[in-house]
ZADO-1210 file (C-alpha; in nm, 4 decimals, padded with zeros to 6 digits):
<atoms>
<atom x="01.8931" y="02.7864" z="00.9550" code="MET" pos="1"/>
<atom x="01.9107" y="02.4322" z="01.0575" code="GLU" pos="2"/>
<atom x="01.6464" y="02.4982" z="01.3111" code="ASP" pos="3"/>
<atom x="01.4214" y="02.6280" z="01.0447" code="ILE" pos="4"/>
<atom x="01.4834" y="02.3270" z="00.8251" code="ILE" pos="5"/>
<atom x="01.4120" y="02.0914" z="01.1196" code="LYS" pos="6"/>
<atom x="01.0896" y="02.2879" z="01.1885" code="GLU" pos="7"/>
<atom x="00.9877" y="02.2550" z="00.8243" code="ILE" pos="8"/>
<atom x="01.0661" y="01.8828" z="00.8318" code="ILE" pos="9"/>
<atom x="00.8661" y="01.8500" z="01.1547" code="LYS" pos="10"/>
<atom x="00.5664" y="02.0442" z="01.0059" code="ILE" pos="11"/>
<atom x="00.5857" y="01.8387" z="00.6842" code="ASP" pos="12"/>
<atom x="00.5960" y="01.5021" z="00.8862" code="THR" pos="13"/>
<atom x="00.2983" y="01.6129" z="01.0884" code="VAL" pos="14"/>
<atom x="00.1132" y="01.7164" z="00.7619" code="ALA" pos="15"/>
<atom x="00.1936" y="01.3732" z="00.6065" code="VAL" pos="16"/>
<atom x="00.0716" y="01.1813" z="00.9077" code="ASP" pos="17"/>
<atom x="-00.2359" y="01.3971" z="00.9147" code="THR" pos="18"/>
<atom x="-00.3031" y="01.3252" z="00.5537" code="LYS" pos="19"/>
<atom x="-00.2456" y="00.9568" z="00.5991" code="LYS" pos="20"/>
<atom x="-00.4750" y="00.9497" z="00.8991" code="LYS" pos="21"/>
<atom x="-00.7413" y="01.1358" z="00.7091" code="SER" pos="22"/>
<atom x="-00.7177" y="00.9106" z="00.4005" code="GLU" pos="23"/>
<atom x="-00.7296" y="00.5999" z="00.6230" code="MET" pos="24"/>
<atom x="-01.0349" y="00.7506" z="00.8030" code="SER" pos="25"/>
<atom x="-01.1937" y="00.8212" z="00.4606" code="LEU" pos="26"/>
<atom x="-01.1367" y="00.4635" z="00.3511" code="ARG" pos="27"/>
<atom x="-01.2803" y="00.3260" z="00.6721" code="GLU" pos="28"/>
<atom x="-01.5897" y="00.5476" z="00.6277" code="LYS" pos="29"/>
<atom x="-01.6162" y="00.4463" z="00.2559" code="GLN" pos="30"/>
<atom x="-01.6061" y="00.0791" z="00.3531" code="LEU" pos="31"/>
<atom x="-01.8523" y="00.1306" z="00.6246" code="GLN" pos="32"/>
<atom x="-02.0998" y="00.3109" z="00.3871" code="TYR" pos="33"/>
<atom x="-02.0475" y="00.0460" z="00.1238" code="GLU" pos="34"/>
<atom x="-02.1264" y="-00.2297" z="00.3646" code="ASN" pos="35"/>
<atom x="-02.4298" y="-00.0367" z="00.4923" code="GLU" pos="36"/>
<atom x="-02.5502" y="00.0120" z="00.1270" code="MET" pos="37"/>
<atom x="-02.4899" y="-00.3484" z="00.0512" code="LYS" pos="38"/>
<atom x="-02.6843" y="-00.4664" z="00.3656" code="THR" pos="39"/>
<atom x="-02.9698" y="-00.2274" z="00.2812" code="TYR" pos="40"/>
<atom x="-02.9808" y="-00.3475" z="-00.0871" code="LYS" pos="41"/>
<atom x="-03.0027" y="-00.7145" z="00.0328" code="GLU" pos="42"/>
<atom x="-03.2734" y="-00.6196" z="00.2720" code="SER" pos="43"/>
<atom x="-03.4717" y="-00.4416" z="00.0127" code="VAL" pos="44"/>
<atom x="-03.4162" y="-00.7086" z="-00.2463" code="MET" pos="45"/>
<atom x="-03.5153" y="-00.9862" z="00.0090" code="ASP" pos="46"/>
<atom x="-03.8286" y="-00.7929" z="00.0971" code="ALA" pos="47"/>
<atom x="-03.9212" y="-00.7479" z="-00.2756" code="ALA" pos="48"/>
<atom x="-03.8554" y="-01.1144" z="-00.3475" code="GLU" pos="49"/>
<atom x="-04.0694" y="-01.2206" z="-00.0597" code="LYS" pos="50"/>
<atom x="-04.3430" y="-00.9777" z="-00.1723" code="LYS" pos="51"/>
<atom x="-04.3313" y="-01.1017" z="-00.5270" code="ALA" pos="52"/>
<atom x="-04.3498" y="-01.4614" z="-00.4197" code="GLU" pos="53"/>
<atom x="-04.6535" y="-01.3935" z="-00.2049" code="GLU" pos="54"/>
<atom x="-04.8234" y="-01.2113" z="-00.4842" code="GLN" pos="55"/>
<atom x="-04.7332" y="-01.5059" z="-00.7280" code="TYR" pos="56"/>
<atom x="-04.8805" y="-01.7446" z="-00.4809" code="ASN" pos="57"/>
<atom x="-05.1975" y="-01.5434" z="-00.4555" code="GLN" pos="58"/>
<atom x="-05.2372" y="-01.5266" z="-00.8243" code="ILE" pos="59"/>
<atom x="-05.1742" y="-01.9035" z="-00.8519" code="VAL" pos="60"/>
<atom x="-05.4380" y="-01.9653" z="-00.5838" code="GLU" pos="61"/>
<atom x="-05.6913" y="-01.7409" z="-00.7516" code="ILE" pos="62"/>
<atom x="-05.6229" y="-01.9103" z="-01.0850" code="GLY" pos="63"/>
<atom x="-05.6689" y="-02.2578" z="-00.9148" code="LYS" pos="64"/>
<atom x="-05.9971" y="-02.1524" z="-00.7693" code="LYS" pos="65"/>
<atom x="-06.1278" y="-02.0132" z="-01.0936" code="GLU" pos="66"/>
<atom x="-06.0240" y="-02.3280" z="-01.2692" code="TYR" pos="67"/>
<atom x="-06.1936" y="-02.5420" z="-01.0148" code="ASP" pos="68"/>
<atom x="-06.5065" y="-02.3354" z="-01.0469" code="LEU" pos="69"/>
<atom x="-06.5078" y="-02.3598" z="-01.4244" code="GLU" pos="70"/>
<atom x="-06.4525" y="-02.7322" z="-01.4072" code="GLU" pos="71"/>
<atom x="-06.7410" y="-02.7646" z="-01.1674" code="GLU" pos="72"/>
<atom x="-06.9589" y="-02.5672" z="-01.4033" code="LYS" pos="73"/>
<atom x="-06.8486" y="-02.7834" z="-01.6972" code="ALA" pos="74"/>
<atom x="-06.9350" y="-03.1051" z="-01.5038" code="LYS" pos="75"/>
<atom x="-07.2849" y="-02.9679" z="-01.4204" code="GLU" pos="76"/>
<atom x="-07.3375" y="-02.8740" z="-01.7831" code="ALA" pos="77"/>
<atom x="-07.2192" y="-03.2184" z="-01.9004" code="SER" pos="78"/>
<atom x="-07.4614" y="-03.3835" z="-01.6469" code="LEU" pos="79"/>
<atom x="-07.7524" y="-03.1737" z="-01.7698" code="LEU" pos="80"/>
<atom x="-07.6780" y="-03.2559" z="-02.1289" code="VAL" pos="81"/>
<atom x="-07.6338" y="-03.6338" z="-02.0442" code="ALA" pos="82"/>
<atom x="-07.9637" y="-03.6221" z="-01.8404" code="ASN" pos="83"/>
<atom x="-08.1463" y="-03.4552" z="-02.1311" code="LYS" pos="84"/>
<atom x="-07.9931" y="-03.7161" z="-02.3716" code="TYR" pos="85"/>
<atom x="-08.1181" y="-04.0133" z="-02.1591" code="LEU" pos="86"/>
<atom x="-08.4705" y="-03.8555" z="-02.1373" code="LYS" pos="87"/>
<atom x="-08.4867" y="-03.8053" z="-02.5092" code="VAL" pos="88"/>
<atom x="-08.3362" y="-04.1448" z="-02.5712" code="GLU" pos="89"/>
<atom x="-08.5946" y="-04.3161" z="-02.3486" code="ALA" pos="90"/>
<atom x="-08.8752" y="-04.1192" z="-02.5121" code="ARG" pos="91"/>
<atom x="-08.7450" y="-04.2178" z="-02.8644" code="LEU" pos="92"/>
<atom x="-08.7042" y="-04.5858" z="-02.7688" code="LEU" pos="93"/>
<atom x="-09.0675" y="-04.5899" z="-02.6317" code="ASP" pos="94"/>
<atom x="-09.1939" y="-04.4324" z="-02.9531" code="GLN" pos="95"/>
<atom x="-08.9929" y="-04.6690" z="-03.1637" code="VAL" pos="96"/>
<atom x="-09.1174" y="-04.9763" z="-02.9770" code="PHE" pos="97"/>
<atom x="-09.4710" y="-04.8517" z="-02.9698" code="ASN" pos="98"/>
<atom x="-09.4600" y="-04.8055" z="-03.3458" code="GLU" pos="99"/>
<atom x="-09.3009" y="-05.1568" z="-03.3920" code="LEU" pos="100"/>
<atom x="-09.5696" y="-05.3206" z="-03.1760" code="PHE" pos="101"/>
<atom x="-09.8464" y="-05.1235" z="-03.3646" code="LYS" pos="102"/>
<atom x="-09.7198" y="-05.2500" z="-03.6940" code="VAL" pos="103"/>
<atom x="-09.7044" y="-05.6105" z="-03.5725" code="GLU" pos="104"/>
<atom x="-10.0208" y="-05.5822" z="-03.3822" code="GLY" pos="105"/>
</atoms>
């Protein structure tokens, strides 16, 4: 009977050791997978952040080019208006002086 009890204790000890080893192995695998997931997540987030920054910079560059183009168009329009104003002003001054000299003359 004592041999049977010793055999049961031996089997139980082996079972407990096996269970502990299995639990330890599972914890190690869990940590390994968690680290892999963390690394993957960081990699994906870094790539997404980089892509977002590149797209933002492209949008800003396009906006700057459009702004510069519109500013150039506005300058051209302003110069055309100023040029027409000067022509009209010169013509009006000529007419005014001609009328003044006709009245005096």
